[in-house]
N, C-alpha and C positions, 0 to 999 in steps of 0.2 A: 596152232591152233586149228582144226578143220570147220572149214565155216559149210553148216550143214543149212538145208531149208528152215527147221528147228530152230536155228540159233540165230537166223537170219531175219525170220520172221516177226518176230519179239522186238531187232534192232529197228527195223523199218517201220515197224507203229509208233517206235519212239518219236525218230524223224517226219513223221507224218503229223504225230497228234499236233503240235503247234500251227498247222496249218489247217487244222478241223477245225474252222469255224461254224460249224453247224454243232460241234458237239455230240457227233454220232458215235455210237459203240464202234470201234473198229475189231474188223475179223479180215481174216483172208479171202472174203467175198464184195468187199469193200471196192465199189466204181469212184474210181477218180474221176468220172466226168460227172455219172447221177447223181451219184450217193455226196462226194466232195464236195464237187462244183470247181474244180481248180482250172485256174487260166493257165494259159501257155507258162506266163511268166514265174507262177507259182508251178508249176511243172519242171521248170528249170530249175529251180533255187532248188527243189526238191533232187533233183536230179545229179545235180555239182554238191550236194551234200553225201547223198548216197557214193558216187564216185570218190570224194573224200574219205568216207568213213570206211572204204574198201580198197581204196588204194587201185580201183579199176577204174575201165571209160564202159558207160553204155551208149552203143551204138544207137545214132539220132533216129537210123530205120527200125530200129526195133521198137521204139517207145510209141507208135499208133497201135501197136498188136497187145501192147499193158496193159488192159483194162480196171485191171480188179488187183490189190495187194498181195494176193495171194501167186498171181502170175507174173508179179515184179521178185519175188521172192524167189519162185523159179529161175528167173532171169539174171539175176544176181548170184544165185549160187550155181549157175550153167560157168558163168564169165569166171569167178571166184576161181571155181575149180577145176578151169581150163580142159 
């Protein structure tokens, strides 16, 4: 099955939801830092879950550029579809 941004985005939201301590509505514009207030350890747990889900490696130097769920979905789609 091809992984597109449209299939990846809902799965990422599913993976992020347990980390959503503030209970805000998740969207592709949700910010990891300002909206979800994720600390670095939580971000690393999320990265590990995403890597396991899609059998990929998210480059560490890419992470600071990924500020929203939508940007993360774009990055995962790009890596998965190589």
